[in-house]
C-alpha angles and dihedrals in degrees: 000000000000096000090046093049091046090053092048093050091047091052091051089049090051091051089050091052090053090048092053092050090050090049089056090053092046094052094046091048090049093053091049094053109027118102113245102186128025122219122236139051126342105232119206113271139197118217115210117201114182113205135199113165126333119300123214107285089355095165091056089054094051093048091062089059091054093053097063116144092220132122100238133000142147130216119214120184120188138194132174098208120063088210094056109131091220089073091075091051092052093047089052088051091051090051093049095047106039092158092058119088100238127165130186117207118197110184132148093200110133122210100178144322093301102077092190091061090048088052091052090049091054092049094048089069088065095048112120097191136055096229108082123199116191115199127177114240093241094056128102123192142196124257090256094054099108093038090053097045114030102055091063087075089067083083104085090212092064117086101170137013122204137169145195129274137202137183114267094190136013115184103191139025093264094055089045090057089052092048092051091051091057101057103020097044117010102041095048088053089052092054092046091050090050091051093049103041108005126252106307099156141038136237111238100217090084130358131170125198138135134257088245093055089048090054090050091061096042099269125261087317088077092063100030095112098043122096090201091061093154093053092047094047091055092041094053092046088052092048089051088063100259129125118251103212119205111202127202089237116122124208123188139234125200111224111204123199111299137180122248095237092049091051092046093052090048093050095046090050093054092041091057091047091050089049091056096042096045106017096164094046092044093054087047089063086083087088090063099059098079095135092062094044094047092048092050091048092050092050093047091048089049094237098315112175099246097051089044090051090050090051090052091049094050094046089047092054090049090053088051090053089049093051103035099034110024096036108023098036103029098028095233107169091180092062090046090054096042101033090138090065093067095089089048090052090048092057091047091049091052090052091050091048092052093049093047093055089078129052134022099222120117137173118223130168093344096311133099121229139179116224109228123217090262092052098256121139117243115191115230 
């Protein structure tokens, strides 16, 4: 049994190495061919930023939204609790940028189980413009963000525009592991999925659509009970017959110090949600965990030359992904500095994947939910 199992694990590791090489080619082809800036007018836009608590260096994130080199835009921040500490941060922002059109919406109205979506629904009532930009509160952007994203919606075939994200800062080893997962694991899989099946989902760091497109899919009410609201928003736009356009623009998130258990709970939660939303694709991730398979094969073979060589090949391909994709394509300086952590992150990702294959229970914002077969959250 041991030689057979060793051979099977080595084969899986070899398949993973091929996958990683193909992902490098897919990402490099994407960046050579994808449109970065659309021609035409820059229509006025409203940026919606849902808040719940204060993110690490939150004020610095919000300032980047005020510095947009764009003709006309509005900023709307929203909270559902009048005691939320982020209110003071937004009021300070309003005082510091009096020339910027900034609104703060404080409303306890609940639309569904996903309070973030309810928050967006409340803010939408204060939007002055038809073009709607949804940005996570922990995201910071460049001055050309709106100019690079919004004009793509001048194309009537486009229903939603989204883009990549990377970590701009990671202050401890746990946050560095999370940062590495984003650009050396998750984003390459997004590009591969786009190449294989088209863009049928969105990335929640930054999304641009219009009020008319939102109405076509049933508004925020249609995604109010889904934890993966970004995925569902893009998926419903795609099902409505529009193009979901992924741009080679990269926004940033600042990862403050975090505990290992907190990170693990967060990652398992999202892994279980992804498993429900994209069950086939999630099971297919088995071809990405070559580091774990090669290591197990080398241990079972007691350091035999061939399994050790396979381990070296797989780790080498992962370093190539880290350098050529995460650093050269996505500009991730954290991966460049901590390239050696990629195999550690690979082993952790495999563990999270195994745990997420069972169970539908998740913890989110102090409550426990079951994830239904259709992806909706059911409170326990």
